[in-house]
C-alpha positions as CSV (number, residue, x, y, z in Angstrom):
1,X,125.8,152.4,90.5
2,X,123.2,150.0,90.2
3,X,120.6,151.5,87.7
4,X,117.6,152.6,89.0
5,X,118.6,153.3,92.6
6,X,121.0,155.3,94.7
7,X,123.2,155.1,97.9
8,X,120.5,156.7,100.0
9,X,117.4,155.0,98.7
10,X,118.3,151.6,96.9
11,X,116.1,150.0,94.3
12,X,114.5,147.3,96.8
13,X,113.6,149.8,99.5
14,X,111.4,151.6,97.2
15,X,109.7,148.6,96.2
16,X,109.1,147.7,99.5
17,X,108.2,151.4,100.5
18,X,105.6,151.3,97.5
19,X,103.8,147.8,98.5
20,X,103.4,149.0,102.2
21,X,102.0,152.2,101.2
22,X,99.6,150.2,99.2
23,X,98.7,147.8,101.7
24,X,98.0,150.8,104.3
25,X,96.0,152.3,101.7
26,X,94.1,148.9,101.3
27,X,93.5,148.6,105.0
28,X,92.2,152.4,105.5
29,X,89.7,151.7,102.4
30,X,88.3,148.5,104.0
31,X,88.2,150.0,107.3
32,X,85.6,152.2,106.4
33,X,83.8,149.5,104.5
34,X,83.1,147.3,107.5
35,X,79.7,147.2,108.3
36,X,77.4,146.1,111.2
37,X,74.3,145.9,109.3
38,X,73.1,143.4,106.8
39,X,73.4,139.8,106.5
40,X,76.1,137.7,108.2
41,X,77.9,137.0,105.0
42,X,78.2,140.7,104.5
43,X,79.3,141.7,108.2
44,X,81.9,138.8,108.0
45,X,83.2,139.4,104.6
46,X,83.9,143.2,105.6
47,X,85.8,142.3,108.7
48,X,87.7,139.5,106.9
49,X,88.7,141.8,103.9
50,X,89.9,144.4,106.6
51,X,91.6,141.7,108.7
52,X,93.2,140.5,105.8
53,X,94.8,143.6,104.6
54,X,95.9,144.4,108.1
55,X,97.8,141.1,108.0
56,X,99.0,142.2,104.7
57,X,100.4,145.1,106.3
58,X,102.1,143.3,109.2
59,X,103.4,140.7,106.7
60,X,105.1,143.3,104.7
61,X,106.6,144.9,107.5
62,X,108.1,141.9,108.7
63,X,109.5,140.6,105.3
64,X,111.4,144.1,105.1
65,X,112.6,143.7,108.6
66,X,113.9,140.1,107.9
67,X,115.3,141.1,104.6
68,X,117.0,144.0,106.0
69,X,118.4,141.8,108.8
70,X,119.5,139.0,106.5
71,X,121.1,141.6,103.7
72,X,122.6,144.1,106.3
73,X,126.2,142.9,105.6
74,X,125.6,143.1,101.8
75,X,124.2,146.5,101.7
76,X,127.5,147.6,103.9
77,X,129.7,145.9,101.1
78,X,127.4,147.7,98.3
79,X,128.1,151.0,99.8
80,X,131.8,150.9,100.3
81,X,132.2,149.4,96.9
82,X,129.9,152.8,95.4
83,X,132.0,155.1,97.7
84,X,135.2,153.9,96.1
85,X,133.7,154.3,92.6
86,X,133.1,158.0,93.7
């Protein structure tokens, strides 16, 4: 079996899950920091930070879905190989 991963939770999926959780946490943090008071620069920056982290979350999910689609056949072959070894 591949070091660091298991059949039910492969290693690349763990990285995607951690990065998605990190992006979600950043989005929530910046959501609470969005202000509607102060200079236009402060208002614009707070909204921009929130939008950028939200897009990062969407980007991460999209890359995950794309990668899963592209690697679906490889994952099936990997699972068959692991089951033969057991």
